[in-house]
C-alpha positions as CSV (number, residue, x, y, z in Angstrom):
1,M,29.4,12.3,10.2
2,P,27.1,10.2,12.4
3,T,28.7,8.0,15.0
4,E,27.5,4.7,16.6
5,V,26.5,5.3,20.2
6,P,24.7,3.5,23.0
7,V,21.0,3.7,23.3
8,P,20.0,7.1,24.8
9,P,19.4,6.7,28.5
10,G,15.9,7.5,29.6
11,S,14.5,7.1,26.0
12,A,11.7,4.9,24.9
13,A,14.4,3.2,22.8
14,E,15.8,1.6,26.0
15,S,12.7,-0.6,26.3
16,L,12.5,-1.2,22.5
17,V,15.8,-3.0,22.4
18,I,15.1,-5.4,25.2
19,G,14.8,-9.0,23.8
20,T,15.6,-7.9,20.2
21,D,17.7,-9.9,17.8
22,F,19.4,-6.8,16.4
23,H,19.7,-3.2,17.4
24,D,22.0,-0.2,16.9
25,S,22.0,3.5,17.5
26,W,23.5,6.3,15.5
27,A,23.8,10.0,16.6
28,E,24.4,13.3,14.8
29,T,24.4,17.0,15.8
30,A,21.4,18.8,14.4
31,A,21.8,21.9,12.2
32,Q,18.3,22.9,13.1
33,P,18.2,22.4,16.9
34,G,14.6,23.8,17.3
35,L,13.1,20.9,15.4
36,S,11.3,18.2,17.3
37,A,12.2,14.5,17.0
38,L,9.5,14.1,14.4
39,G,10.7,17.2,12.6
40,Q,14.2,15.8,12.5
41,F,12.8,12.5,11.1
42,L,10.8,14.2,8.4
43,R,13.9,16.1,7.4
44,C,15.9,12.8,7.1
45,M,13.1,11.2,5.1
46,A,12.8,14.2,2.7
47,L,16.5,14.2,2.1
48,T,17.0,10.5,1.6
49,P,19.7,10.0,-1.0
50,R,18.6,8.6,-4.4
51,W,20.9,5.6,-4.1
52,V,19.1,4.6,-0.9
53,E,15.7,4.9,-2.6
54,R,17.1,2.7,-5.4
55,C,18.2,0.1,-2.8
56,M,14.6,0.2,-1.3
57,A,13.1,-0.3,-4.8
58,L,15.4,-3.3,-5.4
59,R,14.5,-4.7,-1.9
60,N,10.8,-4.3,-2.6
61,R,11.1,-6.2,-6.0
62,A,13.1,-9.0,-4.4
63,V,10.9,-9.6,-1.3
64,E,7.7,-9.6,-3.2
65,L,8.9,-12.8,-4.9
66,V,8.8,-14.5,-1.5
67,G,5.6,-12.9,-0.4
68,L,6.9,-10.1,1.9
69,Q,5.6,-6.5,2.0
70,N,6.5,-3.9,-0.5
71,L,7.3,-1.1,1.9
72,G,7.7,1.7,-0.7
73,G,10.4,4.2,-0.2
74,L,11.8,6.2,2.7
75,G,11.0,9.5,1.1
76,H,7.5,8.5,0.0
77,F,5.2,10.8,2.0
78,D,3.3,14.0,1.6
79,R,6.0,16.7,2.1
80,S,3.4,19.5,2.2
81,R,1.7,17.9,5.3
82,P,2.7,19.9,8.4
83,E,4.5,18.1,11.3
84,S,1.5,18.9,13.5
85,G,-0.8,16.9,11.2
86,Y,0.8,13.6,12.1
87,R,-0.8,11.3,14.7
88,P,0.1,7.8,15.9
89,G,-1.1,5.3,13.2
90,D,0.0,7.6,10.3
91,R,2.5,6.3,7.7
92,I,5.6,8.3,6.9
93,G,7.6,6.6,4.2
94,I,8.0,3.0,5.1
95,F,7.2,3.5,8.8
96,T,4.1,3.8,10.9
97,L,4.2,6.4,13.6
98,R,3.6,4.7,17.0
99,S,4.1,7.5,19.5
100,V,5.4,11.0,19.5
101,T,6.6,13.7,21.9
102,F,8.8,16.7,21.2
103,E,11.9,14.7,22.4
104,E,11.2,11.3,20.8
105,A,9.2,9.7,18.0
106,V,8.8,6.0,17.7
107,F,7.9,4.2,14.5
108,G,7.3,0.6,13.5
109,I,7.0,-2.0,10.8
110,D,5.3,-5.3,11.6
111,D,5.5,-8.2,9.3
112,T,5.2,-12.0,9.6
113,H,8.9,-12.5,9.5
114,L,10.1,-9.7,11.8
115,D,9.1,-6.5,13.5
116,V,11.1,-3.3,13.3
117,R,11.0,-0.4,15.8
118,L,12.7,2.9,15.1
119,S,13.2,5.6,17.8
120,V,14.3,9.2,16.8
121,H,15.4,10.8,20.0
122,R,16.7,14.4,20.5
123,H,18.4,15.8,23.5
124,E,20.5,18.8,24.4
125,P,23.9,17.8,25.8
126,A,24.9,21.5,25.9
127,A,23.0,24.7,25.6
128,G,21.9,25.3,22.0
129,R,23.3,22.0,20.8
130,V,21.0,19.1,20.0
131,Q,22.0,15.6,19.3
132,V,19.6,13.4,17.3
133,T,19.9,9.6,17.9
134,I,18.2,7.0,15.7
135,T,17.9,3.6,17.3
136,T,16.7,0.6,15.3
137,A,15.5,-2.5,17.0
138,V,14.5,-5.7,15.2
139,K,12.7,-8.8,16.6
140,I,12.9,-11.8,14.3
141,H,9.9,-14.2,14.2
142,N,11.1,-17.1,12.0
143,R,13.7,-18.5,9.6
144,L,12.6,-16.2,6.8
145,G,13.3,-13.3,9.1
146,R,16.8,-14.6,9.9
147,L,17.5,-15.1,6.2
148,Y,16.2,-11.6,5.4
149,M,18.5,-10.0,8.0
150,I,21.6,-11.6,6.4
151,P,21.8,-8.9,3.6
152,V,19.8,-6.3,5.4
153,K,22.0,-5.9,8.5
154,P,25.2,-4.8,6.7
155,M,23.1,-2.6,4.4
156,H,21.3,-1.0,7.4
157,R,24.7,-0.2,9.0
158,I,25.5,1.8,5.8
159,I,22.0,3.3,5.2
160,A,21.1,4.4,8.7
161,P,24.0,6.7,9.2
162,T,23.8,8.0,5.6
163,V,20.1,9.0,6.1
164,L,20.9,10.5,9.5
165,K,23.4,12.8,7.9
166,A,20.5,15.0,6.8
167,V,20.0,16.4,10.4
168,A,23.5,18.0,10.1
169,L,22.8,19.7,6.8
170,Q,22.2,23.4,6.9
171,P,18.8,24.3,5.5
172,R,18.7,25.9,2.0
173,P,17.9,29.6,2.0
């Protein structure tokens, strides 16, 4: 089960959370320690639970009524595209890839009401054991952003660790 943790020291996430209105970090031990941070993220997005996708669809319908972006779903991306085919600027689910190294991938969503940054960071606390940490950072721009975060914040605290559980799942044979 993912646990809430501090922002990983030495990660890009450390600078992402400075001056934000909300941030949190969740960590889980990876069942596939050889995957890069982007590989871990792709695995999470591909295994997003159906109920989370339904929540995203409901969110999209609701926010379109007030003129905000329909982001699509977390798992809406080309699953046949190899990890090596992704570059900064590419969309993966609801996020745009901002930067990527083997150890960390940073994603973002920019809108008029708020900006979101997501860091997926991997590190080896012990030989052969990899911990994956997802840090979310939100910078609110206006009153609509503050109102938007009222229902989103508690849902995020349920959805983020639920989606991160995928890194601990053993791959299917």
